[in-house]
N, CA, C and O of each residue as an XYZ file, in Angstrom:
828
protein
N     -14.708      4.984     20.584
C     -13.382      4.642     21.072
C     -12.711      5.869     21.660
O     -13.085      7.004     21.365
N     -11.726      5.625     22.487
C     -10.843      6.679     22.972
C      -9.538      6.579     22.183
O      -8.847      5.562     22.245
N      -9.207      7.630     21.447
C      -8.040      7.620     20.568
C      -7.098      8.751     20.958
O      -7.517      9.906     21.037
N      -5.839      8.433     21.200
C      -4.834      9.458     21.460
C      -4.014      9.625     20.190
O      -3.530      8.649     19.616
N      -3.861     10.884     19.754
C      -3.165     11.180     18.510
C      -1.952     12.056     18.821
O      -2.091     13.210     19.226
N      -0.773     11.493     18.625
C       0.468     12.233     18.815
C       0.823     12.951     17.510
O       0.682     12.393     16.422
N       1.286     14.197     17.639
C       1.547     14.988     16.443
C       0.277     15.574     15.875
O       0.145     15.732     14.661
N      -0.666     15.899     16.757
C      -1.974     16.382     16.316
C      -1.922     17.791     15.741
O      -2.922     18.277     15.212
N      -0.768     18.457     15.835
C      -0.649     19.792     15.284
C      -0.217     19.829     13.835
O      -0.339     20.868     13.187
N       0.287     18.722     13.307
C       0.700     18.672     11.901
C      -0.497     18.476     10.990
O      -1.615     18.240     11.448
N      -0.243     18.576      9.685
C      -1.362     18.486      8.743
C      -2.052     17.131      8.792
O      -3.281     17.057      8.801
N      -1.268     16.062      8.823
C      -1.877     14.728      8.883
C      -2.512     14.505     10.256
O      -3.610     13.956     10.354
N      -1.821     14.932     11.312
C      -2.387     14.789     12.645
C      -3.698     15.542     12.808
O      -4.650     15.024     13.390
N      -3.744     16.762     12.295
C      -4.975     17.539     12.374
C      -6.103     16.855     11.615
O      -7.239     16.802     12.086
N      -5.777     16.330     10.433
C      -6.791     15.637      9.643
C      -7.305     14.401     10.368
O      -8.497     14.097     10.319
N      -6.405     13.687     11.043
C      -6.815     12.501     11.799
C      -7.724     12.879     12.961
O      -8.697     12.179     13.242
N      -7.413     13.987     13.640
C      -8.261     14.456     14.734
C      -9.656     14.770     14.210
O     -10.652     14.346     14.796
N      -9.729     15.510     13.111
C     -11.028     15.877     12.529
C     -11.821     14.637     12.153
O     -13.011     14.549     12.454
N     -11.174     13.677     11.497
C     -11.873     12.474     11.053
C     -12.355     11.637     12.234
O     -13.485     11.148     12.233
N     -11.491     11.472     13.246
C     -11.890     10.673     14.407
C     -13.057     11.322     15.140
O     -13.990     10.631     15.551
N     -13.017     12.615     15.305
C     -14.119     13.313     15.991
C     -15.396     13.286     15.159
O     -16.496     13.199     15.704
N     -15.245     13.362     13.827
C     -16.421     13.286     12.960
C     -17.162     11.971     13.160
O     -18.385     11.919     13.028
N     -16.426     10.910     13.479
C     -17.034      9.599     13.677
C     -17.531      9.397     15.107
O     -18.084      8.347     15.434
N     -17.336     10.387     15.943
C     -17.845     10.293     17.310
C     -16.882      9.748     18.327
O     -17.278      9.477     19.461
N     -15.614      9.577     17.956
C     -14.627      9.088     18.916
C     -14.179     10.204     19.849
O     -14.188     11.378     19.481
N     -13.793      9.827     21.047
C     -13.200     10.774     21.999
C     -11.713     10.846     21.709
O     -11.012      9.837     21.787
N     -11.227     12.038     21.372
C      -9.850     12.202     20.921
C      -9.034     13.011     21.923
O      -9.453     14.080     22.366
N      -7.873     12.488     22.270
C      -6.870     13.252     23.010
C      -5.817     13.675     22.006
O      -5.036     12.849     21.531
N      -5.792     14.973     21.678
C      -4.884     15.515     20.675
C      -3.616     15.999     21.369
O      -3.658     16.956     22.142
N      -2.498     15.348     21.099
C      -1.247     15.636     21.799
C      -0.321     16.472     20.906
O      -0.034     16.099     19.768
N       0.135     17.596     21.439
C       1.049     18.492     20.725
C       2.141     18.942     21.686
O       2.033     18.747     22.897
N       3.180     19.537     21.148
C       4.254     20.032     22.005
C       3.890     21.365     22.659
O       4.313     21.642     23.781
N       3.106     22.192     21.961
C       2.785     23.522     22.467
C       1.274     23.751     22.434
O       0.770     24.357     21.489
N       0.550     23.283     23.436
C      -0.908     23.429     23.420
C      -1.371     24.877     23.463
O      -2.518     25.155     23.113
N      -0.515     25.812     23.883
C      -0.909     27.225     23.916
C      -1.233     27.745     22.519
O      -1.925     28.752     22.370
N      -0.729     27.056     21.500
C      -1.024     27.463     20.123
C      -2.432     27.053     19.701
O      -2.880     27.394     18.607
N      -3.127     26.320     20.572
C      -4.478     25.853     20.274
C      -5.414     26.395     21.356
O      -5.789     25.665     22.274
N      -5.792     27.672     21.252
C      -6.519     28.344     22.332
C      -7.922     27.807     22.592
O      -8.549     28.173     23.586
N      -8.425     26.939     21.707
C      -9.753     26.382     21.969
C      -9.731     25.306     23.048
O     -10.774     24.779     23.437
N      -8.515     24.984     23.531
C      -8.411     24.040     24.639
C      -8.563     22.591     24.261
O      -8.791     21.752     25.133
N      -8.443     22.263     22.972
C      -8.664     20.882     22.532
C      -7.387     20.051     22.507
O      -7.445     18.853     22.232
N      -6.227     20.663     22.789
C      -4.966     19.930     22.722
C      -4.322     19.854     24.096
O      -4.518     20.725     24.943
N      -3.539     18.781     24.300
C      -2.805     18.618     25.547
C      -1.318     18.507     25.225
O      -0.942     18.111     24.121
N      -0.480     18.857     26.191
C       0.965     18.802     25.998
C       1.465     17.376     26.167
O       1.022     16.650     27.057
N       2.395     16.984     25.301
C       2.994     15.664     25.420
C       4.192     15.541     24.510
O       4.257     16.183     23.461
N       5.136     14.719     24.911
C       6.370     14.493     24.164
C       6.422     13.039     23.729
O       6.505     12.141     24.567
N       6.374     12.800     22.414
C       6.326     11.438     21.899
C       7.649     10.701     22.077
O       7.723      9.500     21.816
N       8.681     11.391     22.510
C       9.962     10.723     22.779
C      10.166     10.436     24.263
O      11.242      9.993     24.665
N       9.157     10.680     25.069
C       9.252     10.495     26.517
C       8.226      9.446     26.952
O       7.022      9.698     26.907
N       8.696      8.288     27.368
C       7.798      7.183     27.712
C       6.847      7.549     28.846
O       5.680      7.159     28.819
N       7.325      8.288     29.836
C       6.460      8.674     30.951
C       5.358      9.614     30.478
O       4.209      9.496     30.906
N       5.706     10.541     29.602
C       4.713     11.450     29.041
C       3.665     10.670     28.250
O       2.467     10.928     28.361
N       4.129      9.726     27.465
C       3.210      8.906     26.673
C       2.260      8.128     27.573
O       1.056      8.087     27.321
N       2.797      7.514     28.617
C       1.956      6.749     29.538
C       0.894      7.638     30.181
O      -0.242      7.213     30.394
N       1.279      8.880     30.488
C       0.341      9.811     31.125
C      -0.815     10.159     30.199
O      -1.975     10.055     30.598
N      -0.519     10.571     28.970
C      -1.593     11.021     28.081
C      -2.360      9.850     27.467
O      -3.485     10.023     26.998
N      -1.753      8.655     27.469
C      -2.419      7.490     26.873
C      -3.272      6.714     27.867
O      -3.953      5.765     27.479
N      -3.249      7.092     29.117
C      -4.055      6.381     30.115
C      -5.522      6.412     29.724
O      -6.072      7.473     29.430
N      -6.154      5.243     29.722
C      -7.575      5.160     29.408
C      -7.903      5.143     27.928
O      -9.077      5.151     27.557
N      -6.883      5.120     27.070
C      -7.120      5.126     25.626
C      -7.248      3.701     25.085
O      -6.755      2.748     25.688
N      -7.916      3.576     23.944
C      -8.063      2.275     23.291
C      -7.014      2.053     22.209
O      -6.591      0.921     21.976
N      -6.595      3.126     21.549
C      -5.662      3.021     20.427
C      -4.903      4.336     20.314
O      -5.404      5.391     20.702
N      -3.691      4.260     19.779
C      -2.870      5.448     19.578
C      -2.551      5.611     18.098
O      -2.391      4.634     17.366
N      -2.463      6.871     17.674
C      -2.018      7.218     16.329
C      -0.756      8.060     16.475
O      -0.738      9.032     17.230
N       0.292      7.692     15.757
C       1.575      8.407     15.820
C       1.786      9.157     14.510
O       2.137      8.561     13.492
N       1.568     10.474     14.545
C       1.751     11.313     13.363
C       2.790     12.392     13.617
O       2.844     13.387     12.895
N       3.616     12.203     14.640
C       4.555     13.241     15.062
C       5.854     13.172     14.267
O       6.295     12.100     13.852
N       6.452     14.338     14.067
C       7.777     14.457     13.471
C       8.422     15.715     14.020
O       7.730     16.667     14.383
N       9.729     15.723     14.080
C      10.471     16.898     14.529
C      11.561     17.163     13.493
O      12.612     16.522     13.499
N      11.291     18.121     12.603
C      12.220     18.387     11.510
C      13.504     19.055     11.967
O      14.469     19.143     11.208
N      13.515     19.529     13.219
C      14.729     20.154     13.748
C      15.677     19.145     14.398
O      16.819     19.476     14.714
N      15.203     17.921     14.595
C      16.001     16.892     15.273
C      16.696     15.983     14.267
O      16.326     15.940     13.094
N      17.701     15.261     14.736
C      18.311     14.231     13.911
C      17.266     13.163     13.619
O      16.700     12.601     14.557
N      16.986     12.860     12.340
C      15.886     11.941     12.024
C      16.007     10.573     12.679
O      15.032     10.068     13.236
N      17.182      9.969     12.622
C      17.344      8.632     13.206
C      17.112      8.675     14.707
O      16.442      7.803     15.261
N      17.668      9.688     15.370
C      17.495      9.803     16.822
C      16.032     10.011     17.168
O      15.520      9.389     18.099
N      15.346     10.889     16.421
C      13.947     11.176     16.755
C      13.063      9.953     16.559
O      12.333      9.567     17.472
N      13.118      9.345     15.390
C      12.171      8.272     15.098
C      12.455      6.998     15.890
O      11.522      6.287     16.263
N      13.721      6.701     16.152
C      14.002      5.532     16.983
C      13.607      5.788     18.436
O      13.030      4.917     19.087
N      13.916      6.979     18.944
C      13.555      7.296     20.327
C      12.042      7.303     20.499
O      11.523      6.812     21.501
N      11.336      7.863     19.516
C       9.874      7.889     19.596
C       9.292      6.482     19.586
O       8.387      6.179     20.363
N       9.805      5.621     18.712
C       9.282      4.253     18.637
C       9.512      3.499     19.944
O       8.623      2.794     20.421
N      10.700      3.647     20.521
C      10.979      2.983     21.794
C      10.096      3.538     22.906
O       9.563      2.781     23.718
N       9.942      4.859     22.942
C       9.123      5.480     23.979
C       7.665      5.065     23.836
O       6.987      4.833     24.837
N       7.178      4.971     22.612
C       5.799      4.535     22.399
C       5.602      3.103     22.871
O       4.601      2.791     23.516
N       6.555      2.228     22.551
C       6.437      0.836     22.990
C       6.376      0.752     24.507
O       5.571      0.001     25.056
N       7.220      1.517     25.185
C       7.244      1.486     26.645
C       6.055      2.207     27.252
O       5.385      1.676     28.137
N       5.793      3.421     26.774
C       4.734      4.233     27.368
C       3.343      3.687     27.119
O       2.513      3.675     28.028
N       3.072      3.233     25.897
C       1.755      2.675     25.613
C       1.526      1.392     26.399
O       0.424      1.149     26.890
N       2.566      0.571     26.518
C       2.449     -0.652     27.307
C       2.106     -0.323     28.762
O       1.252     -0.967     29.371
N       2.783      0.685     29.305
C       2.514      1.075     30.691
C       1.082      1.565     30.874
O       0.492      1.407     31.942
N       0.524      2.170     29.804
C      -0.846      2.678     29.871
C      -1.879      1.620     29.506
O      -3.081      1.875     29.581
N      -1.420      0.434     29.112
C      -2.341     -0.634     28.742
C      -2.900     -0.505     27.336
O      -3.940     -1.086     27.025
N      -2.216      0.255     26.481
C      -2.638      0.441     25.089
C      -1.730     -0.396     24.195
O      -0.515     -0.199     24.191
N      -2.295     -1.310     23.454
C      -1.492     -2.199     22.625
C      -1.502     -1.816     21.146
O      -0.542     -2.102     20.430
N      -2.568     -1.179     20.682
C      -2.703     -0.882     19.251
C      -2.117      0.481     18.916
O      -2.456      1.481     19.547
N      -1.221      0.518     17.905
C      -0.606      1.750     17.431
C      -0.690      1.789     15.914
O      -0.301      0.842     15.230
N      -1.205      2.902     15.399
C      -1.219      3.157     13.959
C      -0.264      4.311     13.698
O      -0.498      5.426     14.164
N       0.807      4.057     12.959
C       1.853      5.057     12.739
C       1.813      5.576     11.313
O       1.572      4.828     10.366
N       2.054      6.878     11.179
C       2.167      7.505      9.864
C       3.595      7.306      9.366
O       4.550      7.702     10.035
N       3.740      6.697      8.202
C       5.046      6.369      7.687
C       5.458      7.215      6.507
O       4.869      8.259      6.225
N       6.483      6.741      5.825
C       7.097      7.460      4.709
C       7.280      6.484      3.552
O       7.795      5.381      3.734
N       6.855      6.900      2.364
C       6.893      6.017      1.200
C       8.279      5.460      0.880
O       8.376      4.274      0.564
N       9.364      6.250      0.945
C      10.667      5.728      0.510
C      11.148      4.496      1.264
O      11.991      3.761      0.751
N      10.632      4.248      2.480
C      11.123      3.102      3.251
C      10.273      1.856      3.026
O      10.498      0.828      3.665
N       9.290      1.942      2.114
C       8.459      0.792      1.771
C       8.846      0.290      0.377
O       9.534      1.000     -0.357
N       8.422     -0.908      0.002
C       8.817     -1.450     -1.301
C       8.347     -0.583     -2.464
O       7.250     -0.025     -2.444
N       9.206     -0.487     -3.478
C       8.862      0.174     -4.723
C       8.422     -0.855     -5.757
O       8.251     -2.027     -5.421
N       8.236     -0.438     -7.014
C       7.744     -1.360     -8.056
C       8.596     -2.604     -8.243
O       8.066     -3.666     -8.568
N       9.925     -2.494     -8.041
C      10.811     -3.645     -8.270
C      10.863     -4.594     -7.078
O      11.381     -5.706     -7.185
N      10.322     -4.150     -5.940
C      10.434     -4.938     -4.719
C      11.500     -4.418     -3.785
O      11.463     -4.693     -2.585
N      12.456     -3.667     -4.320
C      13.437     -2.996     -3.468
C      12.767     -1.815     -2.781
O      11.693     -1.382     -3.199
N      13.393     -1.291     -1.727
C      12.837     -0.110     -1.096
C      12.731      1.011     -2.123
O      13.600      1.170     -2.981
N      11.659      1.781     -2.023
C      11.429      2.844     -3.000
C      12.623      3.801     -3.057
O      12.981      4.283     -4.132
N      13.242      4.076     -1.895
C      14.364      5.016     -1.885
C      15.586      4.467     -2.613
O      16.498      5.224     -2.945
N      15.614      3.154     -2.867
C      16.727      2.540     -3.578
C      16.418      2.266     -5.043
O      17.243      1.698     -5.759
N      15.225      2.668     -5.493
C      14.882      2.509     -6.903
C      15.727      3.481     -7.739
O      16.001      4.594     -7.289
N      16.139      3.084     -8.938
C      16.928      3.975     -9.797
C      16.215      5.307    -10.035
O      15.034      5.342    -10.379
N      16.955      6.399     -9.846
C      16.406      7.715    -10.117
C      15.620      8.338     -8.993
O      15.172      9.479     -9.113
N      15.438      7.607     -7.884
C      14.645      8.195     -6.803
C      15.444      9.325     -6.155
O      16.641      9.158     -5.920
N      14.819     10.478     -5.855
C      15.552     11.618     -5.264
C      16.211     11.234     -3.949
O      15.619     10.542     -3.121
N      17.434     11.690     -3.771
C      18.218     11.303     -2.605
C      18.569     12.461     -1.674
O      19.287     12.265     -0.695
N      18.071     13.670     -1.965
C      18.477     14.812     -1.144
C      17.964     14.733      0.291
O      18.498     15.397      1.179
N      16.938     13.927      0.521
C      16.413     13.769      1.880
C      16.674     12.360      2.421
O      15.927     11.865      3.265
N      17.721     11.732      1.936
C      17.968     10.333      2.320
C      18.153     10.168      3.832
O      17.746      9.151      4.394
N      18.757     11.149      4.490
C      18.920     11.026      5.944
C      17.564     10.949      6.634
O      17.424     10.265      7.648
N      16.572     11.641      6.098
C      15.213     11.581      6.656
C      14.600     10.208      6.374
O      13.941      9.625      7.235
N      14.821      9.699      5.162
C      14.324      8.354      4.842
C      14.912      7.329      5.817
O      14.196      6.497      6.372
N      16.220      7.408      6.008
C      16.891      6.434      6.863
C      16.430      6.557      8.311
O      16.360      5.561      9.032
N      16.116      7.777      8.735
C      15.576      7.958     10.075
C      14.244      7.268     10.233
O      14.000      6.602     11.239
N      13.374      7.420      9.241
C      12.081      6.725      9.266
C      12.288      5.215      9.269
O      11.607      4.488      9.992
N      13.237      4.749      8.453
C      13.506      3.309      8.384
C      13.971      2.777      9.736
O      13.586      1.680     10.141
N      14.793      3.549     10.426
C      15.272      3.127     11.750
C      14.115      3.058     12.742
O      14.047      2.142     13.562
N      13.210      4.023     12.666
C      12.039      3.981     13.541
C      11.151      2.786     13.246
O      10.610      2.165     14.161
N      11.000      2.465     11.962
C      10.206      1.295     11.586
C      10.839      0.014     12.108
O      10.138     -0.891     12.559
N      12.158     -0.061     12.048
C      12.842     -1.240     12.598
C      12.559     -1.394     14.093
O      12.402     -2.509     14.591
N      12.497     -0.271     14.798
C      12.178     -0.331     16.227
C      10.765     -0.861     16.450
O      10.539     -1.659     17.359
N       9.815     -0.423     15.627
C       8.449     -0.945     15.752
C       8.434     -2.450     15.503
O       7.747     -3.196     16.202
N       9.190     -2.885     14.513
C       9.207     -4.315     14.184
C       9.738     -5.163     15.336
O       9.370     -6.329     15.477
N      10.595     -4.578     16.148
C      11.159     -5.332     17.267
C      10.346     -5.160     18.555
O      10.683     -5.738     19.588
N       9.282     -4.366     18.486
C       8.473     -4.117     19.685
C       7.387     -5.172     19.825
O       7.167     -5.983     18.925
N       6.713     -5.147     20.967
C       5.618     -6.068     21.233
C       4.264     -5.432     20.912
O       3.226     -6.049     21.152
N       4.259     -4.221     20.378
C       3.004     -3.541     20.077
C       2.272     -4.215     18.918
O       2.878     -4.874     18.074
N       0.963     -4.032     18.903
C       0.131     -4.416     17.761
C       0.090     -3.189     16.845
O      -0.780     -2.330     16.987
N       1.036     -3.115     15.906
C       1.222     -1.881     15.160
C       0.877     -2.050     13.686
O       0.897     -3.149     13.133
N       0.559     -0.907     13.075
C       0.419     -0.793     11.624
C       1.161      0.462     11.204
O       1.100      1.481     11.892
N       1.857      0.396     10.087
C       2.660      1.515      9.579
C       2.115      1.860      8.205
O       2.366      1.141      7.238
N       1.368      2.959      8.110
C       0.742      3.373      6.858
C       1.473      4.577      6.286
O       1.757      5.539      7.000
N       1.773      4.519      5.006
C       2.473      5.620      4.343
C       1.764      5.957      3.041
O       1.198      5.075      2.395
N       1.792      7.234      2.651
C       1.303      7.550      1.305
C       2.151      6.816      0.287
O       3.362      6.693      0.465
N       1.532      6.325     -0.783
C       2.287      5.570     -1.777
C       3.358      6.426     -2.443
O       4.386      5.914     -2.887
N       3.108      7.743     -2.508
C       4.089      8.667     -3.059
C       4.318      9.823     -2.112
O       5.292      9.840     -1.359
N       3.417     10.789     -2.152
C       3.546     11.957     -1.291
C       2.162     12.502     -1.004
O       1.165     12.019     -1.542
N       2.111     13.520     -0.143
C       0.838     14.150      0.187
C       0.536     15.276     -0.802
O       1.427     16.001     -1.244
N      -0.728     15.394     -1.127
C      -1.239     16.519     -1.902
C      -1.913     17.445     -0.904
O      -3.070     17.242     -0.535
N      -1.179     18.465     -0.471
C      -1.685     19.320      0.596
C      -2.715     20.341      0.112
O      -3.403     20.954      0.928
N      -2.828     20.527     -1.188
C      -3.714     21.575     -1.705
C      -4.880     21.043     -2.520
O      -5.804     21.791     -2.839
N      -4.850     19.764     -2.858
C      -5.907     19.208     -3.694
C      -7.181     18.927     -2.915
O      -7.169     18.897     -1.685
N      -8.289     18.721     -3.636
C      -9.566     18.415     -2.978
C      -9.615     16.973     -2.493
O      -9.017     16.079     -3.092
N     -10.332     16.766     -1.405
C     -10.508     15.416     -0.886
C     -11.460     14.642     -1.773
O     -12.490     15.155     -2.209
N     -11.091     13.382     -2.034
C     -11.990     12.516     -2.783
C     -12.826     11.634     -1.882
O     -13.662     10.864     -2.354
N     -12.593     11.751     -0.557
C     -13.329     10.962      0.442
C     -13.189      9.465      0.187
O     -14.123      8.694      0.403
N     -12.016      9.071     -0.273
C     -11.767      7.655     -0.557
C     -10.264      7.417     -0.600
O      -9.476      8.354     -0.735
N      -9.882      6.162     -0.486
C      -8.481      5.760     -0.585
C      -8.443      4.292     -0.947
O      -9.470      3.613     -0.943
N      -7.255      3.805     -1.261
C      -7.072      2.364     -1.423
C      -5.650      2.015     -1.007
O      -4.747      2.849     -1.062
N      -5.470      0.769     -0.591
C      -4.140      0.260     -0.290
C      -3.524     -0.287     -1.575
O      -4.217     -0.839     -2.429
N      -2.216     -0.123     -1.691
C      -1.496     -0.663     -2.830
C      -0.277     -1.415     -2.316
O       0.206     -1.149     -1.215
N       0.219     -2.359     -3.121
C       1.283     -3.231     -2.623
C       2.677     -2.654     -2.803
O       3.659     -3.277     -2.399
N       2.782     -1.463     -3.405
C       4.105     -0.853     -3.534
C       3.976      0.663     -3.643
O       2.909      1.193     -3.952
N       5.079      1.340     -3.383
C       5.103      2.780     -3.503
C       5.178      3.226     -4.953
O       5.554      2.460     -5.840
N       4.811      4.490     -5.174
C       4.812      5.064     -6.512
C       5.138      6.542     -6.376
O       4.330      7.287     -5.821
N       6.293      6.999     -6.861
C       6.678      8.400     -6.689
C       5.682      9.387     -7.263
O       5.657     10.545     -6.845
N       4.851      8.954     -8.222
C       3.893      9.868     -8.839
C       2.565      9.918     -8.100
O       1.738     10.783     -8.389
N       2.341      9.013     -7.153
C       1.055      8.936     -6.452
C       0.920     10.075     -5.447
O       1.905     10.528     -4.864
N      -0.311     10.526     -5.256
C      -0.597     11.582     -4.293
C      -1.893     11.250     -3.557
O      -2.781     10.591     -4.097
N      -1.981     11.718     -2.319
C      -3.213     11.578     -1.546
C      -3.297     12.761     -0.585
O      -2.281     13.193     -0.042
N      -4.481     13.275     -0.378
C      -4.634     14.404      0.533
C      -4.558     13.922      1.975
O      -4.877     12.767      2.256
N      -4.141     14.789      2.893
C      -4.158     14.400      4.311
C      -5.526     13.942      4.786
O      -5.622     13.011      5.586
N      -6.586     14.580      4.307
C      -7.935     14.193      4.732
C      -8.267     12.775      4.296
O      -8.860     12.012      5.059
N      -7.888     12.414      3.067
C      -8.170     11.058      2.594
C      -7.260     10.039      3.274
O      -7.680      8.918      3.563
N      -6.022     10.430      3.528
C      -5.120      9.545      4.263
C      -5.650      9.300      5.671
O      -5.518      8.198      6.202
N      -6.250     10.324      6.278
C      -6.811     10.176      7.627
C      -7.932      9.143      7.654
O      -8.148      8.493      8.677
N      -8.642      8.985      6.547
C      -9.663      7.933      6.489
C      -9.031      6.576      6.744
O      -9.563      5.764      7.501
N      -7.884      6.334      6.100
C      -7.195      5.056      6.275
C      -6.703      4.893      7.700
O      -6.820      3.813      8.280
N      -6.150      5.967      8.276
C      -5.645      5.890      9.649
C      -6.754      5.507     10.630
O      -6.579      4.608     11.452
N      -7.878      6.183     10.539
C      -8.945      5.933     11.518
C      -9.655      4.614     11.222
O     -10.088      3.932     12.150
N      -9.782      4.243      9.945
C     -10.298      2.904      9.642
C      -9.417      1.831     10.270
O      -9.913      0.853     10.829
N      -8.102      2.027     10.173
C      -7.165      1.050     10.736
C      -7.231      1.038     12.255
O      -7.029     -0.003     12.879
N      -7.513      2.185     12.852
C      -7.678      2.247     14.306
C      -8.945      1.516     14.741
O      -8.952      0.823     15.758
N     -10.015      1.675     13.964
C     -11.294      1.052     14.313
C     -11.297     -0.450     14.044
O     -11.712     -1.244     14.889
N     -10.829     -0.825     12.860
C     -10.887     -2.220     12.416
C      -9.543     -2.596     11.802
O      -9.335     -2.391     10.607
N      -8.636     -3.139     12.594
C      -7.289     -3.437     12.097
C      -7.293     -4.394     10.907
O      -7.897     -5.466     10.945
N      -6.597     -3.967      9.843
C      -6.383     -4.836      8.687
C      -4.913     -5.208      8.556
O      -4.574     -6.187      7.892
N      -4.053     -4.440      9.182
C      -2.608     -4.665      9.095
C      -2.057     -4.781     10.507
O      -2.133     -3.838     11.296
N      -1.510     -5.931     10.812
C      -0.956     -6.182     12.138
C       0.525     -6.491     11.999
O       0.920     -7.420     11.294
N       1.346     -5.686     12.690
C       2.794     -5.781     12.549
C       3.160     -5.766     11.074
O       3.943     -6.592     10.606
N       2.576     -4.806     10.342
C       2.733     -4.769      8.889
C       2.706     -3.326      8.393
O       2.208     -2.421      9.063
N       3.258     -3.146      7.201
C       3.249     -1.849      6.528
C       2.260     -1.865      5.384
O       1.887     -2.927      4.887
N       1.830     -0.664      4.961
C       0.933     -0.560      3.817
C       1.089      0.804      3.174
O       1.293      1.806      3.860
N       0.992      0.838      1.849
C       0.994      2.092      1.115
C      -0.450      2.497      0.816
O      -1.299      1.651      0.539
N      -0.708      3.787      0.877
C      -2.070      4.292      0.688
C      -2.068      5.323     -0.440
O      -1.195      6.189     -0.491
N      -3.030      5.229     -1.327
C      -3.146      6.192     -2.407
C      -4.618      6.424     -2.719
O      -5.496      5.829     -2.095
N      -4.881      7.297     -3.692
C      -6.260      7.547     -4.105
C      -6.740      6.371     -4.961
O      -5.921      5.631     -5.506
N      -8.060      6.193     -5.085
C      -8.551      5.110     -5.938
C      -8.081      5.206     -7.383
O      -8.020      4.200     -8.091
N      -7.747      6.429     -7.823
C      -7.285      6.616     -9.195
C      -5.772      6.423     -9.312
O      -5.227      6.458    -10.416
N      -5.083      6.216     -8.168
C      -3.628      6.093     -8.194
C      -3.180      4.793     -8.825
O      -3.991      3.914     -9.118
N      -1.888      4.683     -9.029
C      -1.362      3.443     -9.638
C      -0.475      2.732     -8.632
O       0.071      1.670     -8.933
């Protein structure tokens, strides 16, 4: 397959690039500053610009959205990116999008959003709400999308277990490495299991 990965410079994006290439897919790795990748494997692109998206997505079969801009207003960034992806991917003839999500905006154990569960940390609520706004934009789009989020958070330093599982709710104690999360992303790109749907991802040992 031809896979375009936005946000390929982040930890999850990099892991997705590695996993997709390991499987033999042709990957277009999109970053804001390709000069930081002197091996020439990255291209410049702005996930909030529909024309830019259409340009780099031309000829692709599926897109992965792993981009974030921590310096921007979260609601503005994620909503603008979702709208630009819907427009730009459509213009390029790409219908399938697999997006990296955030656990707090998915259901928790009680069925309420995880960020609204009693005791859930609220210091980053503006970031949660920004992700939620972006997800709402995807829900209103015509794309064939999937929104995958770690059930809790990423374990950036732990060893890969080379496995994952989907769970029906978030869990603040759950952890998954970017490499294992990338397995789910690329599996979803190859063989869609979630269409216009969200899913939480954790390790097989998670709860």
